[in-house]
Each structure stands twice: as structure tokens, then as C-alpha cells.
C-alpha positions, -999 to +999 in steps of 0.1 A: -037-035+421-021-026+388-031+004+369-036+010+334-014+029+314-035+056+297-017+063+262-025+100+251-046+103+218-032+124+191-054+147+169-050+146+131-033+178+130-010+167+158-002+134+139+004+154+104+025+180+121+047+155+137+052+131+105+066+161+087+097+162+111+097+125+121+127+102+115+101+072+115+071+068+097+040+062+116+004+051+106-027+068+123-056+047+134-082+068+156-058+089+177-030+063+179+002+061+158+020+029+152+058+030+139+066+014+107+093-010+107+122-011+081+116-034+051+139-064+039+157-064+008+132-086-011+104-063+000+124-033-013+132-053-046+093-062-051+081-027-044+106-013-066+099-033-095+063-024-093+069+011-087+094+015-117+068-003-142+041+021-130+062+051-129+073+046-166+036+034-179+020+067-163+047+091-175+025+120-186-007+107-170-031+125-146-025+100-122+008+092-104+025+066-085+042+069-051+065+045-033+062+040+006+065+073+018+032+090+006+003+086+030-032+079+020-059+093+040-087+066+045-110+088+065-109+112+090-092+092+117-072+067+095-040+073+076-019+045+061+015+043+042+010+018+012+042+003-002+031+016-036-001+036-045-013+054-076-034+082-070-055+107-092-059+135-067-062+170-085-035+194-082-033+215-051-039+191-022-021+184+007+018+176-002+020+149+026-010+126+017-035+117-007-071+108-009-082+094-042-059+062-047-068+042-076-043+012-070-028+001-040-001-024-034+012-037+001+041-064-001+034-085+027+057-100+053+051-125+085+048-094+105+024-071+084+005-101+067-025-101+093-032-064+089-028-060+053-051-088+049-077-079+074-077-043+087-061-028+058-081-047+032-114-037+051-106+001+052-091+002+017-124-013+001-142+017+018-123+042-005-148+050-034-118+060-058-100+026-050-103-001-079-077-024-069-059-037-038-028-060-045-013-082-019+022-093-029+041-120-009+077-114-001+081-149+009+068-169-022+055-162-058+020-153-048-001-123-056-035-117-046-058-090-065-088-076-050-108-059-077-138-035-076-165-050-102-185-025-122-216-032-097-195-021-069-187-056-052-152-068-050-136-099-066-105-121-057-079-134-081-048-153-071-015-157-092+012-182-084+034-189-112+062-169-128+047-168-164+014-154-152+005-118-158-005-094-129-031-073-148-037-040-132-068-029-151-072+003-129-041+018-148-041-004-180-007-023-173+001-059-172+035-072-154+045-106-155+052-122-121+087-128-133+093-090-136+074-085-102+099-107-084+129-098-106+162-103-084+143-116-057+158-149-041+138-168-019+167-192-009+184-164+012+176-160+051+155-130+060 
């Protein structure tokens, strides 16, 4: 007879306290924590390219961009670390997570793509303040934008050509795909 291993559930306060001192970041899903794996050079270049454009563009704005280490509280039982996020939280909130993202960008890899396209897509769409969720492939020139329409439903747009523009209406910025993928070499082995 085999015994099921019981995994203890963490409270949100235990999770948040543990994350402040943790060497490895963890996402929190209904009492369970999941360690975040390290990212490839392509992943870092893409996230860095997007973040740097957002950071320059939003200088002095009420909204601010963060890269990879700022948690988003989706609800009381769900915290994720997006690759890039623009939040519009009022001053004085928690220093370790945000609750009012306007734009979320996830750079997909073979190990994260399923979760990014299913679980996170569903969860992020439930955030009232979110206007755009962008999935950027690290393995090909491919960007998928999920955008909230004024009536509340979501639209989907795909971009695949380097000359195309990634229009981030939520923050009033357009970036060419060639800039998103600047210095990314697809011919290098991962």
C-alpha cells in the first residue's frame, strides 16, 4: 500500500514573509508554492528590451514598469511574477507586490508556455485593471497580444514579422518587433 505525501499549505502571510528572504522566487497558487526557474539569455534580452523601452517611455508617469522580481496579486490565493509588468498602484501600498497591473508581458519558453497561455491567461484576464496581456516567444519572432476591448471582451492579435509594430495601447507605446528581439539570436542553441 502506498501512502500519499501530504504537502503542507502555506498561508499568504507565510508565503509573503518567506519570499522576502528567499534566494529563489516562488509563485503562490492556492496554498502551494512553485519555484521559478532561471531564464535563458534570449529570455533576458527580450524582457530587458521591452522593459527599457517602457521605463524610458513612462518616466514621470503615474504608472511604472517592473521587470521579473515584482509579484502581482491576482487574488487572495494567487501571486505571480510576470517577466515585465506596468502597474498603476497608488503610493503607499506593499513594497513587494502590486495589485493594479495595466500591462503584463510574459516571455514564453518551452517549460513555461503551457502555463502562460492557459492558467496565467485565464487568471490575468480576471484582473479588472489589466488592459493588455502580451506573450512573447523566445524561440521565434512571435508575439500574441490579448487586449481588453472597451465593452469588456478580449481580442487577440498575432505579430510575426520584424517590421511589424507591437502597439501597447494601455501605455501609449509602439515598439517594432526588431526592437523587441534586438540582439536575440535564434541560431544559438539554448
